[in-house]
matplotlib code that plots the C-alpha trace (Angstrom):
import matplotlib.pyplot as plt

x = [-31.5, -34.5, -37.1, -39.6, -38.9, -39.3, -36.7, -38.2, -40.6, -44.1, -42.6, -39.0, -37.0, -34.6, -33.7, -35.9, -36.2, -38.0, -37.7, -38.8, -35.5, -32.3, -33.4, -34.7, -30.9, -31.7, -31.3, -32.0, -35.7, -36.2, -32.6, -31.5, -28.0, -27.4, -27.3, -23.9, -22.6, -22.6, -21.3, -18.1, -17.2, -16.8, -15.4, -13.0, -11.3, -13.9, -15.7, -19.9, -19.0, -16.9, -20.3, -22.7, -20.4, -20.0, -24.1, -26.2, -29.3, -28.9, -29.7, -27.1, -30.3, -30.7, -27.0, -27.2, -31.0, -29.3, -26.7, -28.6, -30.8, -28.3, -26.4, -29.8, -30.0, -26.9, -26.8, -30.5, -28.7, -26.1, -27.8, -30.4]
y = [-60.9, -59.5, -63.0, -62.7, -60.1, -61.3, -63.0, -63.9, -62.2, -64.8, -65.9, -66.9, -63.2, -62.5, -59.1, -56.4, -52.6, -49.7, -46.8, -44.8, -46.8, -45.9, -44.8, -48.1, -50.5, -53.5, -55.3, -58.2, -58.3, -57.0, -55.4, -52.0, -53.7, -53.8, -57.1, -55.1, -54.9, -59.0, -59.0, -56.3, -58.1, -62.1, -60.1, -58.4, -62.6, -61.9, -65.4, -65.6, -65.4, -62.1, -60.6, -61.6, -60.7, -56.8, -57.5, -59.0, -58.2, -60.2, -64.3, -66.8, -68.6, -65.4, -65.3, -68.6, -68.6, -65.5, -67.2, -70.0, -67.4, -65.7, -68.9, -70.1, -66.9, -66.4, -70.7, -70.2, -66.7, -69.1, -71.8, -69.5]
z = [-5.1, -4.6, -4.2, -5.9, -9.3, -12.6, -14.8, -17.8, -19.6, -20.3, -23.6, -22.1, -22.8, -20.3, -22.3, -22.1, -23.4, -22.7, -24.2, -20.9, -18.9, -19.7, -23.3, -24.7, -24.3, -23.8, -19.8, -18.7, -17.1, -13.9, -13.5, -15.0, -16.3, -19.9, -22.2, -23.2, -19.9, -19.8, -23.5, -22.4, -19.4, -21.4, -24.3, -22.2, -20.9, -17.2, -16.1, -15.9, -12.1, -11.9, -13.5, -11.2, -8.8, -10.0, -10.4, -8.3, -9.0, -12.3, -12.1, -13.2, -14.7, -16.6, -18.2, -19.0, -21.1, -22.9, -23.9, -25.1, -27.1, -28.2, -29.4, -31.4, -32.9, -33.8, -35.8, -37.1, -39.4, -39.9, -41.9, -43.2]

ax = plt.figure().add_subplot(projection="3d")
ax.plot(x, y, z, "-o")
ax.set_aspect("equal")
plt.show()
């Protein structure tokens, strides 16, 4: 893992989307790993550790932050 590589944006988001990179597919900040790849791994029964083993540019903290942000967004929608 590259030291000094950003793992979050100023607003705390660990997701970044840039039309100039991967056609705007949302990726983990500081990587070219699509968020959908994590979702696919988890949906397929893989663990976070398996995902991280295969995508070492993503940090554990990023995965946990994404899962927390996604959970909060889903719960907020359910309440609204």
